[in-house]
C-alpha positions in Angstrom: 0.0 0.0 -0.1 1.3 3.6 -0.8 2.4 5.6 2.1 2.0 9.3 2.1 3.7 11.4 4.6 1.6 14.5 5.5 3.7 17.6 6.0 2.7 17.8 9.7 4.2 14.4 10.1 7.5 15.6 8.4 7.8 18.8 10.5 7.3 16.6 13.7 9.8 14.2 12.6 12.4 16.7 12.1 11.8 18.1 15.5 11.8 14.9 17.3 14.3 12.9 15.7 12.8 10.6 13.2 13.8 10.1 9.4 11.4 9.4 6.6 12.8 6.1 6.2 12.3 5.2 9.9 8.6 6.4 9.4 8.0 4.1 6.7 9.7 1.0 8.5 7.4 1.6 11.5 4.4 1.3 9.5 5.8 -1.6 7.7 7.3 -3.6 10.2 6.3 -2.0 13.6 4.0 -3.6 16.3 0.2 -2.2 16.3 -0.4 0.1 19.4 -3.7 1.7 20.5 -4.9 4.7 18.9 -7.8 7.1 19.0 -10.2 8.7 16.7 -10.2 5.8 14.2 -6.7 6.1 13.5 -3.9 3.2 13.5 -0.9 3.4 15.5 2.5 1.3 15.0 5.8 1.3 17.1 9.2 0.1 16.7 12.2 0.6 19.0 15.8 1.2 17.5 19.0 1.3 18.9 20.2 4.7 19.3 23.6 4.9 21.3 23.9 8.8 20.6 23.3 11.9 22.7 20.2 13.9 22.2 20.1 17.5 23.9 23.3 16.9 25.6 21.9 13.3 27.3 23.0 9.9 26.0 20.3 7.3 25.1 20.8 3.8 24.3 17.1 3.5 22.3 14.6 5.5 20.7 11.0 4.3 20.3 9.1 5.7 17.3 5.4 5.8 17.2 3.6 6.6 14.0 -0.1 7.2 13.7 -2.0 7.1 10.4 -5.3 6.6 8.4 -6.2 4.6 5.4 -8.1 6.3 2.7 -8.6 4.6 -0.6 -6.0 2.2 -0.3 -3.4 4.8 0.7 -1.7 5.3 4.3 -1.8 8.8 5.3 0.2 9.6 8.3 -1.2 11.9 11.0 1.8 12.3 13.2 4.8 10.9 14.7 6.2 10.5 18.3 9.8 9.9 19.6 10.6 8.9 23.0 14.3 8.3 24.0 15.4 5.8 26.7 16.0 2.1 27.3 13.0 -0.5 26.8 13.7 -3.8 28.6 13.0 -7.1 26.5 12.0 -5.3 23.5 
């Protein structure tokens, strides 16, 4: 299915530290998470092993929320969390 990245999603991705490739990867291979308002949510954890805002983080979790219209995935927004998730 075609993925359309909404401009709002791209703005939030830049602010929050996610790439376009990561967003697509989360949609294609991430796990389903709860979402509101008829949206679909998917999440995936990536190794990060870098500093962000002067603090070191081992991993980042990217959550993408989207809708499906006419056989097309249209992103709504993306969230990025930094930390360490056990067993994931």
